[in-house]
C-alpha positions in Angstrom: -9.7 46.6 9.6 -11.2 43.0 10.0 -11.3 41.1 6.6 -14.4 39.0 6.5 -14.3 37.6 3.0 -12.0 35.9 0.5 -12.4 38.8 -2.0 -11.4 41.4 0.6 -8.4 39.2 1.7 -7.3 39.0 -1.9 -7.8 42.7 -2.5 -5.7 43.6 0.5 -2.9 41.3 -0.5 0.2 42.5 -2.2 -0.7 43.5 -5.8 1.7 40.9 -7.3 -0.1 38.1 -5.7 -3.6 39.0 -6.4 -4.1 37.0 -9.6 -2.3 33.9 -8.1 -4.7 34.0 -5.2 -7.7 34.4 -7.4 -6.7 31.4 -9.3 -6.0 29.5 -6.1 -9.4 30.4 -4.7 -11.1 29.3 -7.9 -9.2 26.0 -8.1 -10.0 25.2 -4.4 -13.7 26.0 -5.0 -13.7 23.5 -8.0 -11.9 20.8 -6.1 -14.1 21.2 -3.0 -17.5 22.2 -4.4 -19.4 21.6 -1.2 -17.1 23.6 0.9 -18.0 26.9 2.5 -15.7 29.8 2.1 -14.5 31.0 5.6 -12.1 33.3 7.3 -10.4 31.6 10.3 -7.3 33.0 12.1 -7.4 35.8 9.7 -6.7 33.5 6.7 -9.1 32.3 4.0 -10.1 28.7 4.0 -12.5 26.2 2.8 -14.7 24.4 5.4 -16.6 21.2 5.2 -18.8 20.1 8.1 -17.0 22.3 10.5 -13.5 21.3 9.5 -11.0 23.4 7.6 -9.9 21.3 4.5 -7.6 24.0 2.9 -6.6 27.5 3.4 -4.3 30.0 1.8 -2.3 33.1 2.6 -0.2 35.9 1.1 2.9 37.1 2.6 5.4 39.8 1.5 7.5 37.6 -0.7 5.3 34.4 -1.3 1.9 32.8 -1.0 1.0 29.5 0.8 -1.5 26.7 0.4 -2.3 24.9 3.6 -3.8 21.4 3.9 -3.6 18.3 6.0 -0.1 17.2 6.8 -0.9 13.7 5.2 -1.8 15.4 1.9 1.6 17.2 1.9 3.3 13.8 2.7 1.5 12.0 0.0 2.6 14.6 -2.7 6.1 15.4 -1.5 7.7 14.0 -4.6 5.6 16.1 -6.9 6.1 19.2 -4.7 9.9 18.7 -4.8 9.9 18.0 -8.6 8.1 21.4 -9.2 10.8 22.9 -6.9 8.3 24.3 -4.4 8.8 24.7 -0.7 6.8 22.5 1.7 6.4 22.5 5.4 4.4 20.0 7.3 1.2 21.6 6.6 1.7 23.8 3.6 3.4 24.6 0.2 4.7 28.0 -0.5 5.0 29.4 -4.0 5.7 32.7 -5.8 4.8 34.5 -9.0 8.0 33.2 -10.7 7.2 29.5 -9.5 3.4 29.2 -9.0 1.7 26.0 -7.8 -0.1 24.2 -10.7 -3.8 23.9 -10.9 -3.5 20.1 -11.0 -1.5 20.0 -7.7 -4.0 22.3 -6.0 -6.7 19.9 -6.9 -4.8 16.9 -5.8 -3.7 18.5 -2.5 -7.2 19.7 -1.7 -9.0 16.4 -2.4 -6.2 14.5 -0.5 -6.7 16.9 2.5 -10.4 16.3 2.4 -9.9 12.5 2.3 -7.3 12.7 5.2 -9.7 14.8 7.4 -12.6 12.3 6.6 -15.1 14.9 5.5 
């Protein structure tokens, strides 16, 4: 089945992550009010002027928030302080250690700035 909306993606995610994903979606929408919700590469994202600014995903044991590498680098200390795992382009988190609303907003706006949209 092809998932074509954020709501359907969240409904299909592992049950333990659905509330986290709903909160993440809402926080990204607040931080990026002029963004359009899209599904690209089977992952929900927020697009501005044809550029994906932020995306998210659920896996079997964790969720991820994906943004511009510069946004991750700029917030590396905060990510580490919150004991979240970071890669070059994302932050992973779990039900036991979720990403904060404040960090979601900072990462989303920093990603937008880095992408120049």
